[in-house]
C-alpha positions in Angstrom: -0.3 0.5 0.1 1.4 3.6 -1.0 0.5 5.9 1.8 -0.1 8.6 -0.7 -2.3 6.7 -2.3 -4.8 6.6 0.8 -8.0 8.1 0.0 -7.9 11.2 2.0 -11.2 11.2 4.1 -9.4 7.5 4.9 -5.9 9.2 6.3 -8.0 12.2 8.5 -10.2 9.5 10.1 -7.0 7.9 11.5 -5.8 11.4 11.8 -8.4 12.5 14.2 -7.7 10.0 16.8 -4.2 10.5 16.6 -5.0 14.3 17.0 -8.1 13.2 20.1 -5.0 11.2 21.8 -2.4 13.8 21.9 -4.9 16.3 23.1 -6.3 13.9 26.0 -2.7 13.0 27.0 -1.1 16.4 27.2 -4.6 17.6 29.3 -4.7 14.5 31.4 -0.6 15.8 32.2 -1.7 19.5 32.9 -3.5 17.6 35.9 -6.8 18.7 35.1 -8.4 16.2 37.4 -12.5 16.3 36.5 -13.9 15.4 33.5 -16.2 18.0 32.9 -12.8 20.5 32.8 -11.4 17.7 30.7 -14.1 17.9 27.9 -13.9 21.7 28.1 -10.4 22.5 27.7 -10.5 19.8 25.4 -13.3 21.5 22.7 -10.1 24.1 22.6 -8.4 22.2 20.9 -10.3 19.4 19.2 -13.8 21.7 17.3 -13.1 22.0 13.9 -12.6 25.6 13.8 -10.2 25.8 16.1 -8.0 23.0 14.4 -8.8 24.9 10.9 -7.1 28.0 12.7 -3.8 25.2 13.8 -3.7 24.0 10.5 -3.8 27.6 8.9 -1.0 29.0 10.9 1.1 25.7 11.0 1.3 27.0 6.7 1.7 30.8 7.5 4.3 30.0 9.2 5.8 27.7 6.5 6.1 24.7 9.2 5.1 22.2 6.9 6.6 20.6 4.9 6.2 20.1 0.5 4.9 16.9 1.0 3.1 17.2 4.0 1.4 20.6 2.2 0.4 18.2 -1.3 -1.8 16.1 1.6 -3.2 18.6 3.6 -4.4 20.1 -0.1 -5.9 17.0 -1.2 -8.2 16.1 1.9 -8.9 20.1 1.6 -10.1 20.0 -2.2 -11.7 16.4 -1.6 -15.3 16.6 -2.8 -18.1 16.3 -0.1 -21.4 17.6 0.9 -21.6 17.2 4.2 -20.0 18.9 7.3 -20.8 19.2 10.6 -24.1 21.6 12.0 -21.8 23.9 13.8 -19.3 25.2 11.0 -19.0 26.6 7.2 -17.3 23.8 4.8 -14.6 25.5 3.8 -13.5 25.6 8.3 -14.5 21.5 8.3 -11.8 21.3 5.2 -9.5 22.6 7.1 -9.7 20.6 10.2 -10.2 17.7 7.8 -6.4 18.4 6.1 -5.2 18.5 9.2 -6.4 15.0 10.5 -5.4 13.8 6.9 -1.8 15.2 7.7 -1.9 13.1 11.4 -2.9 9.7 9.7 -0.4 9.8 6.8 2.4 10.6 9.2 1.4 7.9 10.7 1.3 5.4 8.5 4.3 6.6 7.1 5.7 6.1 10.1 6.7 9.4 10.9 6.3 9.5 14.8 9.0 12.3 15.9 7.2 14.5 12.5 3.6 14.1 14.5 5.8 14.8 17.7 6.4 18.1 16.5 3.4 19.4 14.8 1.4 18.5 17.9 4.1 20.6 20.5 4.0 23.3 17.9 0.3 23.5 18.2 -0.3 22.2 22.4 2.5 24.3 23.2 2.1 27.4 20.3 
């Protein structure tokens, strides 16, 4: 299987779990002891609006490599007619691009790069 040939939404499906797992670990390590508070804090990171803004910052700051930008663009441009009710389609596509990037990096065995990107998002 060539990773670059994997459907963008399949990459995003995988990347979504990776992203959320990083966020949950980050918040637990901050010693937030109540699930309600953990959930409230998680929304600051896992909403489509915030994921889209993190991706735009990564792009604007020149943090992503050319192959990573290609994956993001492919996911962002993937034809879809559905999106969550709480955000517009453009925002949703940017969030999907971030998730697809993480899925791509994971399937490519680039765990260190995932760490770099997630640290940039979480610590930035």
